[in-house]
N, C-alpha and C positions, 0 to 999 in steps of 0.2 A: 737352418744353415744360411739361408738368404740373409737373415739378420746379422749373423756372424760375419758373413762376407762383406756386408754393407758397412758394419762397424770397422772392420779391418781396413776397408778402403778409405773410410773417413779419417782414420789415423794418419793416412798419407795425404790428406787434403783432397781426396777424390770423392765427389758427391754425385756423380752421374748415376742414374738408375742402371742396375746391373743388366737388365734385359735389353737396354739400348746400346750396350758396349759390344765391340767385336768379339767373336768367339774366343780368340787367343787370350784376350784380356779377361774374359769371363772364367776361362779355365785357370788362369794364373790367380785370379781373385779367389776361386774356390779352393785352391791349394794353400793360400796364404794363412788361413786360421790354424791349420795343422803346423805349419812352419813356425808361426809365432808361439804356439803352445810348446813346441819342443825347445825353442830358444829360451822360453821362460823356465823350462824344467832343467836346463843344463846347469845354471848356477846352483840349483838345489842339489843336483847330483854331485857337483864339484865340492859343495860344502859338506855333504853327508858322507860320500864315498868316492874320493878322487880316483880310486883304483878302478872304478867302473869304466873310465875312459880308456883303460888299457886292455879291456876285454874285446876279443875279436868280434863277437856278436854285436856288441854295442857300436863298435866302429863301423861294421857293415851296415847296421841300421841307419846311422848318420849318412853313410855314403849313398845308400839307396834313396833316402829322403832328398839328398842334394840332387841326385840324378833325376828323380821324379819332378822336383820343383823346377830344375833347369829345363826339362822337357816340356813342362806346362807353359813355359814362356817362349821357348825357341821354336817348337814344332808348329807349323801353320795348320792348325786344326780345321780351319774353315775350308781348306782344299781337300781334306780327307772326309768327304761326305758320300752319301749313297749307300752306306752300309746299314744292315739291319740293327746293329749295335753301335752306338757312338764310339768313334775311334779314341776319344779322350778318356774312355773308361780304363784305359791302361794305366792312367795316373793313380786312381784310387786302388787298383790292384797292387801297384808298386808300393802304395802307402801301407796296405795291409802287410806286405813283406817287410817294409822298413819298421813298422810298429812291432811286428813279431820279433825281429832282431833286437830292437831296443828293449822290449819286454824281457827277452831271454837274458840279455846282458845286464839289465839294471833293475830287475824286479826285487832283488834282495836288498837294494839300497833305497829305492824310491817306490812308494806305493802308488798304485793307480795308473801305471803306464798303459795297462790294457784298455783303459777308458778312452785312449786316443783313437780307438776304433770308431768312436762316434763320428769323426770327421769324414772318413771314406763312406761310412754308412749313410750319413746325411747327403753326401755328394751323389751316391747312387740313387737314393730315393728322390732327391730334388731334381735330378736330371729329367725325369718324366718319361724316360724311354725304357721299354722292356721291363716292366715292374716285376714280373715273375722271375726273370733271370737275375734282376737286381737283388731280389729277396734271397735267392739261392746264393749269389756271390757274397752278400752281406753275412749270411749265416756261416758259409764255409770260410770266408776270410777271417771272421772273428774266431771261429773254431781253431783255425790255423795259428792265430795269435796266442790264444790261451793254452793251446797244446804244444806251442813251440818249445818250452822248456823241457817237457817230457820227451818230445821227439829228439831234441838235441842230446839228451842224456841217455836215451834208449829205454827209459822207464815206460812201461805200458800197463801198469796195474789199473784195475777198475777204479780205485779210489782217486788216483792221480788224474785219470781221464774224465771221470764224472764230476769231480769237485768243481771245476770252473764252468760247467755247462750252463749255469744260470746266466752268465754274461752273454753268450751268443743268443740265448732266448730273449733276453732283454733287448739286445741290439736288433733282433728280428722284429720285436714289437715296436721299437722306435722307428725302424724302417717303414713298417706298415702305417704307423701314425703320420710320419712325415709324408709318405706317398699320398695318403688321403688328403692331407692339408695342401700338398702340392697340386693335386688334381683340382681341388676347389679353387685354389689360387689361380691356376691356369685358366679354368673356366671363367672365373671372375675377370681375369685379365682380358680374355677374348671378348667377353661381353662389354668391358670398358672400351676395348679397341673398336668394337663394332659401333658402340654408342658415340665414341669420339669421331669415327669416320662419318657416321650419320650427321652428327652435329657440324662437322666440318663441311659436309655437303650442303646442309641447310644454311650454314653461314655463307657459303659461296653463292648459293641460290638467292639468299636474301640480299647479299651485296650486289648481285647482278640485277635483281629487281629494283633495288634502290638506285643503281646507276640508270636503269631504264626509265624509272619514274622521274629522275632528275632531268634526263634527256627530253622526255615528253613535256614536262612542265616548262623547260626552257625553249622548246620548239613552238608550242601553241601560242597563238596571238591573243591569249586571254590571261588576265591577271588572276592568280590563284593564291589564296591565303588559307592556311589551316590553323585553327585555334583549339586549345584545350578547354576543359570545362570552366576554368577560371578566366578565360578570355585572353590568355597569353598566346602569342604567335609562336607556333612550332615549325611552320614551313611557309615560305613565301618565294615565288619565282621572280625573275628579273623584271618581267613585265609589270608585276604589281609593285615592285620597288620603284619603278618609274612613275606609276600612278601616285604612290605615296609622296614622292618628291614633288610631283606637280601640285598636289594638294597641300604642300608645305609641311608634310609630316615626316620628312627625311630624318630618321633617328628619333622621332617622337611618336607617342601612342595616338591612335585615331580619336581617342577621347579628348584630345586637346581642343580647347575652346576656340583657338585661332585657326583651326583647320579650314582650308578653302574648299568646303563641301557645300554645294548649293542645291536648292530644289529645282523643279523643272522650269521655273521662271528665270533661272540663272543668276538671281540676285539675292534671294532669301536664303540665309544660312540654315541648314538643317540642324535642329537641336541635337545635342550629343546623344540623348536617349533614343532618338529616331534614326540615327545613322545605321547603315546596314550591319556593321560589325557589332554594334551594341545590341541590335535586334537579334543577331545570330547567337550572342552569348545568353540571350533569354530563351534559348531553345526554339526560336521561330524558324520556320522554313518558308521561303518566299521565292518568287520568280519575277523577272521583268520589272524590277524597280529601277527607275531612271534617276540618276543624280548627275550633277555637273561638278567637276573638280577643276581647280586652277582659277586663274583670273586673266582678263584681257583676251588677247588674240590666242593665247595658249590654252584657253578653257576647253575642256573636252567633256562630252556626254558619255556616261557609262551606264550600261544596264547591268543590274546586280541580281545574282541568284544565290541562295544559301540553302544548305541542307544540314540538318542536325545529325550527329553521329551518336549511336547508342551502343553500350556494351552491357549485355545482360539486363536490358531494360533501363539502365541508368544513363543519363546524359554524359557523353564523353568528349563533346566538343562540336565544332562545326567547320564546314568547308564553304568558303565564300568565293564566288567567281565574278570577275569584273570584265565585261566586254565593251570595247570602244565602239559606240554607235553614232559618233559625231556626224560622220558623213551621211548616214541614213536619216538622222534627225534633220540635218540641214536640207537634205533633198526633199523630205516630206514638207518642211516649212516652205521651201521654195515652190513646191507644187501647189500648196494651199494659197500662197501669195499670188501665184500666177492665175489660178482659177478665180480667186477673188477679184483681181485686177481686170481680167478679161470679162468677167461677168458684169462688173460695174461699167466697163466701156461699152458693152453690148446693150445694156439695159436702156440707156438714154435714147439711142437712135431707134430701138425697137418700140419704145413707148411713143416716140414721135410718129413712126410709121403707122402704128395702130390707130393713133389719134386722127391722123389725116385720112386713113382709110375709112374710119367711122364717119368723118365729115363728108367724104365723097359719097359713101353709100346712103347717108341720110338725105343728101341733096340730089341724089340720082333720080332722074325722071324716066320711069320705065318706058314711056311712050317714045322718047327721043333717043334712047340708048339701046343698042342691040342686046339681046338676051345673053349672048356668050360673053360680052364685056362685063355685065353685071355678075355673071357666074365666076369669071376670072378674078374680079375684085374680091368676091366673098372667099374664094380659095386663098388668095393672098392674105386676107385678114385672118382666116382661120390658122394658117401656117405661121403667121407672125405672132398670134396669141400663143400658139404651141411653143414657139421658140422663146417667148417671154417667160412661159412657165418653166422651161428648161433652165433659163438663166436664173430664175428665182430659186430653183432647186440647187444649182451650183453655188449660189450665194449662201443658202442655208447650210449646205455641206461645209463650205469653206469657213464660215464664221463659227460653226460649232455651237451657236446659241439658238435658243428656241423661246419665242415670246408667245405665251398662251393667254387667251381671253376666255376663261372658263365660265360656263353657265349651265344650269340644270337643263338637260337635253333629253328629249324622248328618243332613245336609241333605236327603237323599232321604226319610227318614222325616218330617222337618219339613214338607217340601213336600207329601208325601202326606197328612199330617194336615190341612193347610190346604185341600187340594183336596177331601178327604172332607167337611170342615165346610161347604164352599161348594156341595157337590153338591145338597143339598136346595133351596137358594135358586136354583141354576141350573135345576133341574128345574121349579120353580114358575114360572120366567120363560120356560120353553121354550127354554133355551140348552143346547147340547151342550158338555159339558166334558170335555176330554181331557188326558192327563198322560203325559209322556215324561221320565224322569229316570234318569241313570246310578246304579247301586247303589254303596254304600259311599263316598259323597262326603262328606268331613268338613271342617268349618271351625270356627274359634274365634270364636263369636258369642254374643250374648245370645239364647237361644231364644225367650223371650217377646216381645222386641222384633222379632225377625225374623218371628215368627208374625204380629205386628201389621202388618208390611210386606206380607207375602203376602196377609193378609186384606184389606188396603186395595186392593191391586192387583186381586185377584180380584173383590172387591165392585164396583169401578169397571167392570171388564171386563164383568161380568154386567149391571150397571145400564144401561150405555151400549150394549148389544147388543140389537137388536130381536128379537121372537119368531122362533125358528128360527135364531138366530145361533150362532156357534161361538166357543169360548174354548179356547185351547191353552196349557198350561204346560209349559215345557221347562227342564231343569236338566242341565248338563254341565260337565266340567272342560276348561279351555283353558289348558294350561301350568300355571302356578302359581295360576291364578285359577278361581273358580267363577262360571259365567254362568247366570243365571236369567232366562228370558223369559216374559212373559205377553202373549199375542197374542189380539186379538179382531177381528172383522169388523163392528164396530158403526158408530156415527155419525161417528167420527173428529173431527178438529179442523182449523180453518182456520189459516193461517200466523200471523195476528194472535193467535189464541187460544193457539197453541203458545208464543209469547213470554212469556205470562203464566201458564203452567200451574203453576209452582211459587211463585206469589204467594199470600200469605195471603188467604183469603176470596174468591178469584177463582173464578168459575164461567162456563163458556162460554155463548155465546148459544144454541147448540143445546140445551144442557141446560136452560136456563131456559124455552125454548119448549116442551120436552117435559115440563116440570114434574117433573123427576126430583129427589127430595129430596137434601139435602146442604148443608154450610156452606162447602165449599172449603178444608178443612184437611187432608184425608187425604193428599194428595200432598206437602204441605209437611212433614208429620210423617214421611212415608215417606222423603223426601229427607234429613231431619235424622238419622234412624236409620241409613240406609245410610252417610252421610258420617261419622257418629260411629264406625262400624266400620272406617273407612279405605277404604271402597269408593266406587263412583260409580254414578249412575243416569242413563240417558238414554232417549230414545224417538224414534220416528218415527211420523208420523200423516198420513193423507190424508183430507180431508173426504169423508164418505160411504163410505169404504172400510175404516175401522178403524184401530186403534192397536196398537203393540207397545212395551212397556216392557222395558228390559234392565238388569239389575243385575249388577255386577261386584264380587266379594268375593275376598279372599285365602284360599286353601286352607290347611289345617293341614299342617305339614311332615311327610313320611312317617317 
């Protein structure tokens, strides 16, 4: 019936889905197929038996059909709700009466008028309400139609009543079939409506998330670009568009040869294949890669991070983030320049002071100069030499260069000499100093620089060990490597301090509280020296329990 109604509506140019129409229009649309069928039958009746139009039953049937059709359009069915049976069922019941009259008056001239019962039966079944009552009404309404001639003539023989019973049975079967189909269609419609609501909710949530993502990307002070697996840009925020414009890439791909993208020296163009975006398309993930973009006074330093995206294990693209670190880089450079300049300025007068103190002490006559004056001069010389060593450390840190003079060195003797030199300081601090080293262990190193490493580690171990503490130095061969360990049971370091231990000028909170002297350069220089020798340095520490530093160097070939 729904299909018939829809086709009838399409004849009048109405293509809106029936379930989306107001109830009054749906009732009228449901009545329309029967009206059209009767209108099509009238010319046949006029051609076959014009006298049929003069019969009272036929005229009453047309009148009832007109009344039912007018009621379907005029009555505000939407207001007549709250009943157990839909109010508009009165229309198909009137249709049964109209069809019965038409069948009684015209059955002798036109065959098949009783089949018009299909339309109210479809209507009752497709309405989806009170199926049992609808089945009963369909059966009784069809019976009334097929028995209407016998009732009107008063004939009540068994043959006349039983003959047309097949039609009501068929109509009941049609009602059952349509009701089942209608139930399935309604369930499917409800599922589709639920799915549509879910999809609409998901669409709204996705739209909200998209707006939120756009807002976040436009708010953060970081350039972000997302690329697909082929390297095509699928997302870029305004900050990154500004970076592209600065690099001369406004509207051009980053693979452009003329892009203003430079290495850390700010003058060497980075080859196309080594640029961050190209590396990202090769599925690389990296962090803290510094590049310079732009030229002249507008040149900016960017630190770049990239992360590869994967879907079901397959490369799906990358997200690359660009952070402007120009001010930080300039500040670090300024600090290095300041340290270097100050160190150079201090070195010359200190060298002169130490030289003159040496001359004075060499020419000093113990018999003619009071003892306290000689002692004071020696203290001044010792502190001036210490200050000169500090200046040398500052210069080494600022320059970032390390000049080595390697030679085959007996490491056991070198470690022994450092331990002996630290013994006096350890004794004064009440620290027990022990030494365990395998004999005849040789390595190709700069002995002065390695002595500086050992002195720094021993000095720290003694300084950071309380009275009565213990410091142990061990040296041994492990395969082709020389391992040197300096262990103490001193104040140790927290996990946060351990992450910064090799940072320039860093000093732990425990050291500051204990007012232990130092500038935070010893371990930085130590690490530089060890790495310049091709070795490595690591450590483990527990707050309150002590620290162990471990050096690894390559032994000389036998």
